[in-house]
N, C-alpha and C positions, 0 to 999 in steps of 0.2 A: 354707643360707636363715636369716636372722637376723629376730626381731622388731624393728620399727622403734622399739619402746619401750626396747630396750637401750642406745640412745644418742641424742644429739640429732641433729636434721637438721644436715646440712652448712652450711645456708645460716643457722643460728643463729650461726655465725662472723661474720656480715656484718651482722646485724639485731637482736641481742639485747643488752640491758643499756645503761647510761648511756653507755658508751663508743662505741656504736655510733650515737649521735643524729645525726653527721654523714652517717652512710651512710643512715640512714631519711630523712634530709632531702632527699638526692639522689633516693631513691625516690619521695617525695612530689613532687618536681619533675616526673616523668615520670606523675604522675597517680595513683600508688597509695595506697590508704587503709592506715591500720595494721593494719586486720583482714585486708586482701589479702595484706600483707607477712608476716602470721603463718602464712600458708598454705605447703606445701612449694614450693620454686621449682623450676619444671620448664623445662629448657631446650628450645625449639622450633626446631630447626635447620633452616632453609629453603634449598634449594640453587637456588631460583628464579633464571632470568635468561631474558631475552627473546630469546636467541640459540639455545639448544638446545631443539628440540621435546619433548625428554623432561622438559624443566623449565618449559615455558611455562605451564602450567597448575597450577602447585605452590602458587600463593596461594590458590586455591580450597580446595585440600586442607588447608593449612596453617590456613586460617580454620576449617575444621571442626574439625581437631585441637585448636586453641586453646579453640573454644568448649566442646569436650567436657573438656578439662583443667579448665576454669573451673567447669564444672557439677559435676564430680567432687571439688571442693575444693581444686585446685592453682591456683597463679599461673602461667600461661603466659608465658614471657619468649623472645620470638622473637629470633633473630640468623641472620645468613648465612654460607654457604660458597660457594666459586667451584664452576663447573662447565664442563668442556670437552666439545664435542661431537667425538667421534673421528671422525665422518664429515666434518665441515667441516675439520677439522685435517689429514685424511687426504692423502698423497702430497706435502708439502710441509714446510717447516721447522717449521710449527706443531704437527707431531706429536711432535716432540722434547719438548714442554712436557706431553704428557698424562699420561705416567706419574708424572713429578714432581710433578703436581697431586695425586696420590692422598696423598703425603706432607704436602702443605701442608694438604690438608682435615683429616687426622688431627691434626696439630698445632693447626689453628686451633679444633679443638672442644675440645682440652685445655685450651688458653690460656683460652677463654671460659668453660669450665665451672670451672676451677680458680680463675680470678680472681674470678669472682662467686660461689663456693661453692654450685653448682646442686645439688639433690637427685636430679634425673633429668633423662632426655633423652628427646626425641622425635626422631628423625632421618629427615628427609622429602628423599628425593632420587629420582634415576633416573641412568641411564648409567654408563658404564665404570669409571671411576676414582673416582666418587662415593660409589657403595655400598660398595666395600671401603675407602676412606679413611674413611667413617663408621664403619663396623664397627670398623675399627682404632683409632679413637679411643675407642668404647665400651668395647673390651677394655681398652686402656690405663688409662682412668679408674675403670673397674670400679664404676660407679655404675648404678642401675636405668636400663635403656634399652631402647626399642623401635624398630624400623625400620619406615618406611612408604614405599613406592615410588609413583611418580606412574603406574605401570601400562604395559603394553605397547601401542605403536602398532596398529591394525589394520591388516590387509593391504590392498593396494590392488588394483585390477584394471585387467589390460591385455589388451584383446583377448579376453575370455572366460576369462582365467587369473588366479589370484591372483598377485601380485607384491610384492616388497619391495625395499629400498635395494640389496641384493647384485644385483638384476638390472640395475640402473642402472650400477654399476661394471662389470659384465660387458658391458653394452650397449657401453661405451667401447671394450672389445677387438673386439666386433663391428664397431663403426663402422671401427675402424682396418684392419680385414681387408676391408672392403667388404661385408660380408654384413647390415649394417643401414645404412639410409639415415637422414640426419641428421634428417629430419622425424619418422621413426621413434623415434629416440632420444629427441627432444624429447616426444613423446607419452608415451613411457616414464617420463621425467622427471616429468612432469605427474600420472602415476598411481600411482607407486610408494609415496609417502609420503603418505596422504591426510588425515592429522590428527595430532594431538598425541601423546605417548608415546614409549616407546623402542623402536626399530626392531623390526619385527614377528617376526624369525625367533629362533631360539635363538642369539642372538649374546652378546657378553659381558655388555651390560647385563641382558638378560633371564635370563641364565644366573646371574648374581650375585643378582639379586633372587629368582629361585626358591631358591638355596642358602640365603639369609637365613631362608626357610620352614625348610629342612632343619636349620640349625643350631639354630634355635629362637629367634632374635632378633626375629622376625616372625609374624604371626598367618597361618593359611591364606587363600590368595587373594592374598597380597601379590605373587606373582610373576607371576600369570596373568590377574587380573582386568583387562579391557581399560581403557585410561586414561579413555574416555569414557563409561563406564557410571557410574550412579549408586551401584552397589555399591562402587565405590571411595571415594567419599565415606563411605558406611557404614563400611567397614574402617578408614577414618582415625578416626572415632569411637571404633570399638571399640579401636582400638589405644591411644586416650589413656585409656579406661577401665581397659585392660590395665596401661599405664603406672603408673596411680596405684595400682592393687592391687599392683604390684610394689614400689614405694615403701613402702606401708604394711607389706609382708610382708619387705622388704628382700631380695628377688630380684634378683641382679646378674648381669652378664655371664659372670663366671668360675664362677659356680653351673651356666651353661648351656653355656659354651664348652670342653667336655671333649674329650680325645682322641676318645673315642667319637662326639661329635657332628660331629667334624671327618671322622673316617671315614665316618660316614653322608653326610655332604655330599657326599665322594668318590664314594661308591657312586650316590647319585642323579644326579650329575653325569655320571658315565659311561654310566649307564642312558638318560640325556636324550641323550646325544651333545653335551654342553656345550663352549662355547669354551675354547680352550687358554689362555686368559688366566686361567682358573680355577687353573691350575696356579702362576701368580705370586700371585694374591690371596689363595687359600686358606693358602698358605705365610706370607704376610705377616701375615695376621689372627692365625692360629696362634703366629706369633712373639711378638705383641703378648700374646697370653693365656698365655704361657709353656708352650706345647705345641710339642714337636719333631716337627712334620709335615714329612715330606720326600717327594721324588720316588719314593722306594722305595715308601712307602705308597700314593702314587698308582697306581703299576705294579702292586703286588701286588693291590689292590682292584680294579683295571681287568681284570686277568686273571681274577679269579673272579666278576665282576659282569656279567649278561647286558645287552646294549643293546636297551632296550624301545621307543624312540621314534627317528623320523627326521624331524625338523623341520628347516626350512630354515635353513642351506643343504644339508643333506644329503638333505633330501625334500621334500614338496610342501605338509606341514602347517605351520601356523604357531602362535604362543603362543594366539591366540583359539580355535583348535581344541583344543589341550592344556587350555584352561579349560573348554570344553563337555565334555570327555571326563573331567572330574574334578579336573584340576590335580594338582598336586605331591603332595596327600594320598593320591591314588590310585595314583601312581607309587611312593610309599612303602609304601602297603599291599600292593602287589603284590610288592615287594622283601622285605616283612616274610613273606610267605608261603614264601621261600626261606630264611628266617633270616639275611638279609644286613644287617639293621639292628639297632639296639640299643634295643628297645622301652621300657625302663625310664627312659631319661633324661629330665630335666626339660626343659620348653618354657617360654616367656616367660610363658604364661597359668597356670603352675602344674601344667598337666597333664603326663602322660608322653606319649612319641611314640606309644607303643602306644594311648592313649586318643585322641589327635588322629587317628590313621589308622584306626579302626574301621570306616569305611565301605566301600562297594565298591571293587574294585581296577581292573583294567584294562578298557577298553571294547572291546579287540579291534581296534580300527581305528587310532586316534592312538596309543594305548598297548597294545603287545602284552603278552598274557600271560607270566608267566615260563615257562611250559611251551612257548611257541612264539615266541621272541626273534628279533629281526633277526640277531643273532649272540651266541655264548656268552660272548663277551667284551665289555667295555665300550667306549665311544667314544672314549677317550683312551688313547694309548700312550707311555711313555717309551723312547727310544730310547738306547742308549750304544754305544760303540765308539772306534775311533781317531780319528774325526772330533769325536766329544762324549765325551769322558772322563768328564766330570761328568754328562751327560745332556742330553736335548732332548725335545721334545714334539710329537706329531702327532695332529691329530683323525682318527683312523683311521675314525671312521664317515662320514666325508666324502670318503674315498678310493676311487676305483673299484677293483674287485677285481682289475683288471690292472696296478694300480700298487702293490699290495702289497709286491711285490718289483721291484726295479728297479736296473739298473746302466746308467751312462751318463757320459759326458764332461763334465766342469765347465765351466760358463761363469761366469767369475768377475767380480763388479762389487764396487767397494768402496764404493759408495753405492746407495740404492734408486732415486735420479734415474737413474743411468746404467743400471741393469737396465731402468726404465721404458722409457727411449729405445730400446733394444735391442728390447724387445718391440714397441712401437709401430712399428718400422722392420722389422718382420718379420725380426729376425736371429737368433732363437731357434727351432731346429729339434726335431721329434720326437725323442725319446731324451735330450735334454740334461738336465742337472742345473744350474739356475741356482743360483749360490752369490752372496748378497749378504751382506757382512762389513762391520765396523766400524759396526754399528747396534745393538750391545748396550747395556746399562744405562750403562756407561762411555764406550764408543767412540762412540756415537750422537752426543752422549750422549742418554739419553732411553729407548732401545729403541722405536724407531719401529714401528708396523703397516704391514704390507706388502700390504694389500687391493687398493691400487691395481694392483699388480703381479699378484697371484695371480688378480685378477678379470679383468684383461686377458688372461691366458693362458687363463683359462676362455672367455672371449668368442671367443677365436680358436680355440676347439675342441682346446687342447692341454692341457687338464687331465687328459686320460687318458693322455697320453705324455711329458710334462715334469714332473720333481721340481724343488721349490725348498727350499733349505736356507739358513738365515740365523740368525746370532747375535741377531737383532731378534726382533719377534714377530707375530703375526697377529690380525686382527679375527676375531670369532665368524663373520662373513659369510663366511670363506674356506673354499674346498672345494679338493679336489685333494691331491696328495701334497706337502704343504707342512710342511716340519719347521723348528720355530722353538725358541727359547731355547736354542741349541747353546752349551754351555758347556765349558770356559772360553770366553769370547768372544776376538775378536781382539786386542782392546785389553789382555787380561790374559795374552796369549801363547799362546792357544788354537790348536791346530791349525788351525782354519778360517782363520787368518791366513796359514797356509804353502800353501794350496792355489793351484796354478796353473793356467792354461787348459789343458784337455785331459785334465787327471788324472782317472783313473776313480774314481767314487764308487759305493758300493753301498748301497741302501736295502732293509733286510729288516723290514717292520713285524711281522709275525707272530713273528719271534724277537727283536724289540726290538734290532735292531742298525743302526748307521749307520758305515760305514768308508769311510775314504780309502784306497785301493788304492794307496798309495805306499810303497816300503820305507823303514824308519825311519832308515837310514842316509842316504838321499836327503834326507828332511825335515830332518835334523839340519845339513845343508849350507845349508839355506834361511834367509834373513832377512826377516821379514815387514816390508814398509815401514809406516810410520804416515801416513795421510793427514793432511793440514793441515784443521783444523776452525775457521772463523772463529766459530763459534757459542760456543766455550769461551772466546774473548775479548771477545765482545760480551755474554754473558749470565752475570751472578752466579749466578742460579738454577739454571742448567744446570752451572756450576763446583762448586756445592755438590753437586749430584745426584751429579755423575760422581765426586767425591772420595770420597763416602759410600756409594754404591750397592752392595749385594751382587751377586752373579751371578743370571742368570735362573734356575739352579737352586736358589736359595735365596730367590726370590721378589721380587727386584730391589728389597727394601726398603732405606732408608737405616740404616746400621749407627749404633749407639749408641755414643757415646764415653766408655765406662767406663773408668776407669785400669785395674781389674782384670779388663777384658774380659767381665764379666758384667752382665746386666741384670737387676735384684730384679724379680719378680712385684709387681702392684700390691697 
């Protein structure tokens, strides 16, 4: 940490001295007085749009932030970034553009903050790729930054039970099997998403918003205060005051984003049973911070960290229940009892993790005590073997105990659409291992989520007898023996591209193995055909992503083009 008096504000480069008269003239054109210009310039990044329910209410949160920044002596300068709704993009070509949006968001924030020499950032967003994209931008810039989420959606109610979006996707499978009538599916559709916020379970958006608390880039409650509560606006104002204090004290992201912070994020992630997408996003954020986080870190920490929560889709609780039980600080407090976190590291507000989490721990219902966990190991597992030499990821806490070990014949599909058609027409049988390939970062391109397929299998009652393996990825709403991020992907010559119909595949989650039971000499004879992809011909954005994306085992982040192969730290 540095005292801001040691150096001038970054914004002084754009506003001080006679040579900056034209620059000040342009600021005056926007209505800013000279005494306002003299304040620290604070970028207020707003991912509002009217498409995504997690973003629909962000204007109100942004206004609360801007008012608090102004009251605390800063000049709030709002600008937007894009945001994709993975739910609406699911199951069609649109999902190919979701993961690439993460890189666009990080680049957009860097461009705006650098071009206008901003002194600090408040990053206001929700949803799957927006939060990690914002965190990547903050780490890359290394100027004082705080994140504020829009908060989780409340659960819906369907015939006396709580429901969320995952039940709607599973309802499609139930309808295809004939076990749900169309009018019942419509009633569920009308009930499962009752208002604004990021979808109510421990899916990717809520996982990442909770992990921002753990990393220390946001204040307590960021991940769990429901979107519709007034406390969300109070948090926004408190976050603005925190940011202004960080600017004065020059507390920067790289003071916070240490290896210990990422290890703690992994520990809380697996204790919560968070989305497998965190294995992509944490690695990508860490890379921006110059931290060498790997899948091996995730696997080691998950093996030694108990699973304390079973939130939807792994259980019946939702984020609102976690909030009432004490939220992320309570989960961290419980893990600290077992010596599983680093209590001395710094958080955004200048306190240590131990000082932030000094309150009560587990409630015993939503958050189990460390002495009585759901399991002695965490909710994510990394699997390696002949089918995934570089690794793959499964949300083990959402896998039925009967499927922790499974051997079955491969049912091979070269695109998600082909697999979905087979599921909807009842062509998948108990015991099968569905293989969906050419859906990785390069082969997709874009590494699509497979929630539509996994949910349809669950809706047909096959989640306890059928496994799914892909070089693509899964929504946080996925449950069942669903193994994603298989690396190397088919497009990079990985063994998944050599699997043929009927090959035996063995899944062994307790021992971290994913094996293709085909002799190496037989695999050596095979040649993987490459499916044609018109998206590469029609989309410059996807062409760039496919050309630069790293593997799923490395976070699927776009590689830097440094001639010496190294990216310097900010």
